[in-house]
C-alpha positions as CSV (number, residue, x, y, z in Angstrom):
1,M,0.0,0.0,0.0
2,E,1.3,3.4,-1.0
3,T,0.4,6.7,0.6
4,S,0.7,10.4,-0.3
5,V,0.2,13.6,1.5
6,P,-1.9,16.4,0.0
7,T,-0.2,19.8,-0.5
8,S,-1.7,23.0,0.7
9,K,-3.4,23.3,-2.7
10,G,-4.9,19.8,-2.4
11,Q,-2.6,18.2,-4.9
12,V,-1.7,14.6,-4.3
13,L,1.2,12.7,-5.9
14,I,0.1,9.3,-7.4
15,P,2.9,6.8,-6.9
16,K,4.9,5.9,-10.0
17,R,4.0,2.2,-9.8
18,L,0.3,3.0,-9.8
19,R,0.6,5.6,-12.6
20,E,2.4,3.1,-14.8
21,K,0.0,0.2,-13.9
22,Y,-3.1,2.3,-14.7
23,G,-1.8,4.3,-17.6
24,I,-1.9,7.7,-15.9
25,E,0.5,9.7,-18.0
26,P,1.0,13.5,-18.1
27,G,-2.0,15.1,-19.7
28,V,-4.3,12.2,-19.0
29,R,-7.4,13.3,-17.0
30,V,-8.4,11.3,-13.9
31,L,-11.9,10.8,-12.7
32,F,-12.8,11.0,-8.9
33,E,-15.8,9.0,-8.0
34,E,-17.3,8.8,-4.6
35,T,-18.5,5.3,-3.6
36,K,-19.9,3.9,-0.4
37,H,-16.4,2.5,0.3
38,G,-14.5,5.8,-0.2
39,L,-12.9,7.6,-3.1
40,L,-12.2,5.8,-6.4
41,I,-9.7,7.3,-8.9
42,K,-10.0,6.3,-12.5
43,S,-7.7,7.1,-15.4
44,M,-9.5,8.5,-18.4
45,N,-7.0,7.2,-20.9
46,R,-7.6,5.3,-24.1
47,D,-8.6,2.1,-22.3
48,Y,-11.3,4.1,-20.3
49,F,-12.9,5.3,-23.6
50,N,-12.5,1.9,-25.2
51,K,-15.0,0.5,-22.6
52,F,-17.6,2.6,-24.3
53,R,-17.2,1.0,-27.7
54,G,-20.6,0.2,-29.2
55,L,-22.3,3.1,-27.4
56,L,-21.0,5.7,-29.9
57,R,-22.6,6.3,-33.2
58,N,-19.7,4.8,-35.1
59,D,-17.0,2.6,-33.5
60,D,-14.6,3.3,-36.3
61,N,-14.4,6.9,-35.3
62,L,-13.4,6.5,-31.7
63,D,-10.3,8.7,-32.1
64,E,-12.5,11.4,-33.6
65,E,-15.0,11.1,-30.8
66,I,-12.2,11.4,-28.2
67,K,-10.8,14.5,-30.0
68,K,-14.2,16.1,-30.0
69,Y,-14.6,15.3,-26.2
70,K,-11.2,16.8,-25.4
71,A,-11.9,19.9,-27.6
72,E,-15.2,20.5,-25.8
73,E,-13.5,20.0,-22.4
74,I,-10.8,22.6,-23.4
75,K,-13.4,25.0,-24.5
76,Q,-15.2,24.8,-21.2
77,E,-12.0,25.3,-19.2
78,E,-11.1,28.3,-21.3
79,Q,-14.6,29.8,-20.7
80,K,-14.1,29.2,-16.9
81,L,-10.8,31.0,-17.1
82,S,-12.2,34.0,-19.0
83,L,-15.0,34.3,-16.5
84,S,-12.6,34.2,-13.5
85,K,-10.5,37.0,-15.0
86,K,-13.5,39.4,-15.2
């Protein structure tokens, strides 16, 4: 079992062994999910999105769907930043 201590900003270091095991690379978003047993952290890497194959309109365009998702996410983050500067 590995542990980490949150910084004053709430940042936590994910141990290298776990980052490698679960494909958490720089730039990969992680999902925090509350469960009845505690906090669950999931990597939203390619494997995460591959679990949704068949739910998308066209499985052949998974890369395009991921790009659209990330572009929309970036757009929302930029909107938040522009609102906070006002």
